[in-house]
N, CA and C of each residue as an Amber inpcrd file, in Angstrom:
protein
   327
  39.6560000  28.0100000  43.4120000  39.4490000  26.6920000  43.3600000
  38.7190000  26.1210000  44.4300000  37.8470000  24.8610000  44.1410000
  37.2040000  24.4270000  45.2410000  38.1470000  23.5770000  45.9500000
  37.7120000  23.5890000  47.3610000  38.4990000  22.4680000  47.9550000
  38.4550000  20.7780000  47.7970000  39.2410000  20.3100000  47.5490000
  38.8070000  18.6980000  47.1240000  39.3510000  17.9720000  48.2210000
  38.1010000  17.1400000  48.5600000  38.2520000  16.1340000  49.6630000
  38.6870000  14.6550000  49.1950000  38.0600000  14.6140000  47.7820000
  38.6870000  13.2120000  47.5110000  39.4520000  13.2900000  46.5880000
  40.2840000  12.1310000  45.8350000  41.3140000  12.1910000  44.7910000
  40.3420000  11.9390000  43.7490000  40.1780000  12.4460000  42.4730000
  39.8250000  11.9500000  41.2070000  40.0170000  10.6060000  40.8030000
  39.1420000   9.7760000  40.5730000  39.2700000   8.2350000  40.1260000
  39.7950000   8.4590000  38.8200000  40.4570000   7.3470000  38.2190000
  41.1530000   6.9250000  37.2000000  39.7630000   6.6530000  36.2220000
  39.7010000   7.0870000  35.0190000  38.4670000   6.8550000  34.0790000
  38.4920000   5.4350000  33.5060000  39.6590000   4.7270000  33.8720000
  39.8890000   3.3380000  33.2070000  38.6380000   2.5860000  33.4780000
  38.2830000   1.8700000  32.3400000  37.3360000   0.9020000  32.2220000
  37.8540000  -0.4380000  32.2660000  38.9960000  -0.7290000  32.1220000
  39.5830000  -1.9410000  31.8330000  39.9870000  -2.5700000  30.4370000
  39.5110000  -1.6820000  29.5470000  39.6620000  -2.1270000  27.9610000
  40.8790000  -2.4500000  27.7070000  41.8580000  -1.2460000  28.0270000
  43.2750000  -1.1540000  27.5300000  43.5490000  -1.8750000  26.3550000
  43.2490000  -1.3550000  25.0850000  43.7700000  -1.1560000  23.8950000
  43.4410000   0.1290000  23.0950000  44.3970000   0.1500000  22.3550000
  44.2300000   1.7140000  21.4380000  43.9510000   1.5120000  20.5590000
  43.6570000   2.9490000  19.8910000  42.8310000   3.0250000  18.5020000
  43.8510000   3.4950000  17.6240000  43.4180000   3.7230000  16.4790000
  44.3940000   4.3000000  15.3730000  45.1990000   5.5920000  15.8750000
  44.5760000   6.5430000  16.7120000  45.3640000   7.6090000  16.8200000
  46.2530000   7.3830000  18.3580000  46.1060000   6.3660000  19.2800000
  46.6900000   6.0760000  20.0260000  46.2860000   6.3560000  21.3560000
  44.6500000   6.5390000  21.4490000  43.7780000   6.8180000  22.6120000
  43.2870000   5.6400000  22.9690000  43.1510000   5.3640000  24.4570000
  42.8510000   4.0390000  24.6950000  41.2380000   4.0900000  24.2920000
  40.8190000   2.7950000  23.8000000  39.4570000   2.5390000  23.4020000
  38.3380000   2.4570000  24.6740000  38.8790000   2.2590000  25.7520000
  37.9460000   2.3910000  26.9100000  37.7240000   3.8400000  27.6940000
  38.9310000   4.3560000  27.9980000  38.7170000   5.7090000  28.7280000
  39.0490000   6.9620000  27.8440000  39.8250000   6.7340000  26.5020000
  40.1320000   7.8440000  25.5600000  40.9670000   8.4290000  26.2810000
  42.2620000   8.0600000  26.8690000  43.2390000   8.7390000  27.4320000
  44.3320000   8.4920000  26.4580000  45.3390000   9.3130000  26.2480000
  46.6260000   9.2150000  25.5590000  47.4390000   8.1880000  26.1680000
  48.5680000   7.9000000  25.3610000  49.5390000   6.8500000  26.4760000
  50.1840000   7.5040000  27.4570000  50.4030000   9.0620000  27.2620000
  50.9460000   9.6920000  28.1800000  50.3620000   9.8530000  29.5600000
  48.9100000  10.2130000  28.9360000  47.7590000  10.4330000  30.3040000
  47.5760000   9.2420000  31.0000000  47.7670000   8.0710000  30.4290000
  47.7080000   7.1610000  31.5200000  48.9080000   6.5270000  32.1650000
  49.9930000   6.9200000  31.5010000  51.3690000   6.5220000  32.5580000
  51.3790000   7.7050000  33.3500000  51.1630000   8.8480000  33.4090000
  51.1260000  10.0940000  34.0970000  50.3350000  10.0550000  34.9880000
  49.2740000   9.6300000  35.0410000  48.0010000   9.9340000  35.9680000
  48.3810000   9.6000000  37.3960000  49.0360000   8.9170000  38.0490000
  49.1460000   9.0410000  39.3450000  50.1640000  10.2790000  39.7170000
  50.7970000  10.8770000  38.8830000  51.7630000  12.3560000  38.9850000
  50.7460000  13.3870000  39.0710000  49.6670000  13.3700000  38.2280000
  48.6690000  14.5000000  38.1620000  48.4000000  14.8780000  39.3980000
  48.0770000  16.2280000  39.4260000  47.2880000  16.7550000  40.4990000
  45.7560000  16.5950000  40.2690000  44.7740000  17.0470000  41.2380000
  43.2010000  16.9070000  40.6030000  42.8030000  17.7550000  39.6850000
  43.4950000  18.8090000  39.7040000  42.9270000  19.7650000  38.4520000
  43.4910000  19.3290000  37.0040000  44.7010000  18.8970000  36.7890000
  45.1350000  18.1790000  35.8000000  44.1440000  17.0660000  35.4390000
  44.0160000  16.1110000  36.3640000  43.1100000  14.8660000  36.2390000
  41.6860000  15.3600000  35.6660000  41.2260000  16.1950000  36.3520000
  39.9170000  16.8590000  35.6130000  39.8600000  17.5210000  33.9890000
  40.9010000  17.9480000  33.8180000  41.1400000  18.5090000  32.7220000
  41.3410000  17.3610000  31.5740000  41.9480000  16.4400000  32.1380000
  42.2630000  15.1100000  31.3520000  40.7270000  14.1590000  31.0350000
  39.9490000  14.3600000  32.1460000  38.7430000  13.7620000  31.8790000
  37.9390000  14.5880000  30.7140000  37.7530000  15.8550000  31.1770000
  36.9820000  16.5940000  29.9880000  37.4210000  16.4830000  28.8160000
  38.8960000  16.1380000  28.0360000  39.3420000  15.7170000  27.1190000
  38.9570000  14.4450000  26.6720000  38.8920000  13.7030000  27.5570000
  38.2440000  12.1410000  27.3330000  37.1100000  12.4990000  26.6230000
  36.1870000  12.9510000  27.1240000  34.8340000  13.3450000  27.0670000
  34.5370000  13.9550000  25.6520000  35.4950000  14.7590000  25.4740000
  35.5340000  15.6020000  24.1740000  36.1110000  14.4640000  23.1850000
  37.0040000  13.8110000  23.4290000  37.6520000  12.7410000  22.4200000
  36.0770000  11.7320000  21.8890000  35.5160000  11.4540000  23.0640000
  34.5190000  10.2450000  22.7060000  33.6220000  10.9570000  22.1620000
  33.3310000  12.1750000  22.2450000  32.1800000  12.6460000  21.4840000
  32.5560000  12.8440000  20.0270000  33.8850000  13.2830000  19.8000000
  34.1310000  13.3380000  18.4890000  34.0940000  12.0740000  17.7310000
  34.5770000  11.1110000  18.3870000  34.5390000   9.6390000  17.8840000
  33.3120000   9.1130000  17.5130000  32.6150000   9.5820000  18.3530000
  31.0780000   9.1980000  17.9240000  30.3320000   9.7820000  16.8530000
  30.7850000  11.1870000  16.8260000  30.2120000  11.9180000  15.7160000
  30.8140000  11.3070000  14.4220000  32.0790000  11.1410000  14.2880000
  32.5900000  10.7560000  13.3140000  32.1220000   9.3410000  12.7570000
  32.0120000   8.4710000  13.7050000  31.3910000   7.2010000  13.4360000
  29.8300000   7.3090000  12.8310000  29.2090000   8.1590000  13.4690000
  27.5000000   8.3010000  12.5880000  27.9020000   8.8400000  11.4120000
  28.6920000   9.6670000  11.2290000  28.8220000  10.3610000   9.5870000
  29.6280000   9.4660000   9.0630000  30.4760000   8.3900000   9.2710000
  30.9500000   7.4190000   8.4460000  29.8140000   6.4050000   8.0110000
  28.8310000   6.4430000   9.0460000  27.8550000   5.2080000   8.6430000
  26.8830000   6.0230000   7.6400000  26.5700000   7.4370000   7.7040000
  25.7760000   7.9680000   7.0560000  26.5650000   7.9170000   5.3740000
  27.9800000   8.5140000   5.2510000  28.6780000   8.3740000   4.2680000
  28.4320000   7.0760000   3.2280000  28.5840000   6.0220000   4.1790000
  28.5220000   4.4730000   3.6520000  27.2820000   4.0970000   3.0840000
  26.1670000   4.3850000   3.8060000  24.7710000   4.2460000   3.2430000
  24.4600000   5.0310000   2.2410000  25.0930000   6.3390000   1.9440000
  24.8830000   7.2870000   0.7790000  25.6800000   6.4720000  -0.0930000
  26.7020000   5.8760000  -0.1290000  27.5950000   5.5230000  -1.1040000
  26.9040000   3.9790000  -1.5890000  26.3910000   3.2100000  -0.6910000
  25.8000000   2.0670000  -1.1560000  24.2740000   2.1930000  -1.9410000
  23.5740000   3.2750000  -1.7990000  22.5290000   3.7330000  -2.3950000
  23.1150000   4.2580000  -3.7240000  23.9330000   4.9330000  -3.9530000
  24.5080000   5.4140000  -5.0200000  25.0000000   4.2090000  -6.2070000
  25.6420000   3.3380000  -5.3460000  25.9780000   2.0130000  -6.1010000
  25.0410000   1.3310000  -6.7150000  23.9390000   1.3350000  -6.0260000
  22.6370000   0.5510000  -6.3900000  22.0500000   1.1710000  -7.6540000
  22.0770000   2.5380000  -7.4540000  21.3850000   3.3910000  -8.3090000
  22.1070000   3.6850000 -10.1100000  23.6790000   2.9940000  -9.8560000
  24.4330000   3.1850000 -11.0400000  24.0910000   1.9820000 -11.7540000
  23.4270000   0.6330000 -11.1550000  22.9620000  -0.2480000 -11.9970000
  21.9090000  -0.1110000 -12.9160000  21.1210000   0.8590000 -12.9250000
  20.0930000   1.5800000 -13.5470000  20.7280000   2.3860000 -14.3820000
  20.5790000   2.1310000 -15.6880000  20.9160000   3.3880000 -16.7200000
  20.1240000   3.8680000 -17.4620000  20.4600000   5.1480000 -17.4110000
  19.6080000   6.0820000 -18.1290000  19.6390000   5.9400000 -19.5980000
  18.2430000   5.7020000 -20.3150000  18.2960000   5.7870000 -21.8200000
  18.9000000   6.9430000 -22.5180000  19.6480000   6.8010000 -23.5790000
  20.2420000   8.0110000 -24.2340000  19.4500000   8.8320000 -24.9580000
  19.5150000  10.0120000 -25.0360000  18.4450000  11.0850000 -25.7740000
  18.5720000  10.8630000 -27.0700000  19.4520000  10.0720000 -27.6150000
  19.8640000   9.6900000 -29.1850000  18.6140000   8.3480000 -29.4510000
  18.5880000   7.5450000 -28.7620000  18.1060000   6.4820000 -28.9900000
  16.5070000   6.6330000 -29.1950000  15.9680000   5.6830000 -30.0210000
  14.5640000   6.1990000 -30.4980000  13.2500000   5.7370000 -29.1430000
  12.4960000   6.5210000 -28.8990000  11.8670000   6.0770000 -27.8780000
  10.9980000   5.0870000 -27.9240000  11.0420000   4.1370000 -26.9740000
  10.3520000   2.7280000 -26.8680000   8.7140000   2.9700000 -26.4640000
   8.1950000   2.0720000 -27.7740000   6.7060000   1.9720000 -27.2160000
   6.5250000   1.4780000 -25.7180000   5.3770000   2.1530000 -25.4520000
   5.0780000   1.6850000 -23.9010000   4.1280000   0.1640000 -24.3090000
   4.4390000  -0.4830000 -23.1280000   3.8720000  -1.8700000 -23.4900000
   2.3100000  -1.7400000 -22.5860000   1.1870000  -2.0220000 -23.5110000
   0.0330000  -2.1580000 -22.8990000  -0.5170000  -3.5220000 -22.2900000
  -0.8470000  -3.5960000 -21.3810000  -1.6680000  -4.5530000 -20.6630000
  -2.5050000  -5.5270000 -21.7170000  -2.3880000  -6.8610000 -22.1040000
  -3.5670000  -7.3220000 -23.0000000  -4.6520000  -8.2770000 -21.8850000
  -5.2950000  -7.3450000 -21.5680000  -6.2220000  -8.0320000 -20.4530000
  -7.9030000  -7.8830000 -21.0510000  -8.2180000  -9.1090000 -20.9200000
  -9.8620000  -8.8670000 -21.5190000 -10.7420000  -8.8530000 -20.0410000
 -10.1920000  -8.5080000 -18.8780000 -11.0240000  -8.3170000 -17.7740000
 -11.5260000  -6.7970000 -17.8510000 -11.3040000  -5.7490000 -18.7300000
 -11.9730000  -4.5270000 -19.0410000 -13.2360000  -4.7870000 -18.9250000
 -13.9540000  -3.6390000 -18.2120000 -15.4940000  -3.5960000 -18.6170000
 -15.8910000  -2.1860000 -18.6830000 -16.0490000  -1.6250000 -19.9000000
 -16.3890000  -0.5120000 -20.3840000 -17.9570000   0.0000000 -20.3950000
 -18.7250000  -1.0560000 -19.7980000 -20.1610000  -1.2190000 -20.0550000
 -20.6680000   0.2470000 -19.3640000 -20.4430000   0.4950000 -18.4740000
 -21.0700000   1.7480000 -17.4620000 -20.4400000   2.9410000 -17.8390000
 -19.4600000   2.9060000 -18.7820000 -18.5070000   4.4530000 -19.1920000
 -19.3390000   5.5630000 -19.8920000 -19.2680000   6.5150000 -19.5220000
 -20.1430000   7.5370000 -20.3950000 -19.3940000   8.8840000 -20.6560000
 -19.1700000   9.2840000 -21.7870000 -18.7730000  10.4330000 -22.1500000
 -19.5990000  11.7120000 -21.6720000
């Protein structure tokens, strides 16, 4: 192990609110990790910081996946409003434009 000249600083950013799993929204430490931070040695502190980085990445990945799922759900809901005609219904006749602006004078077969 390397010689440590400086103590590992706390990752606290001053947010101090917990998410639904109990991790701090600012530093991603658990309650136990926050309370025992001063008692941890440098090696344990570095491990906690690595865990916090992993937790933050997982949370960001989950948030981006949730955003993709929500956008897919809204696009599905929009598509549900358009109803596909039944195969048993008689075919509808196409509506042709009734315009007199058509000029076939230069048309040759």
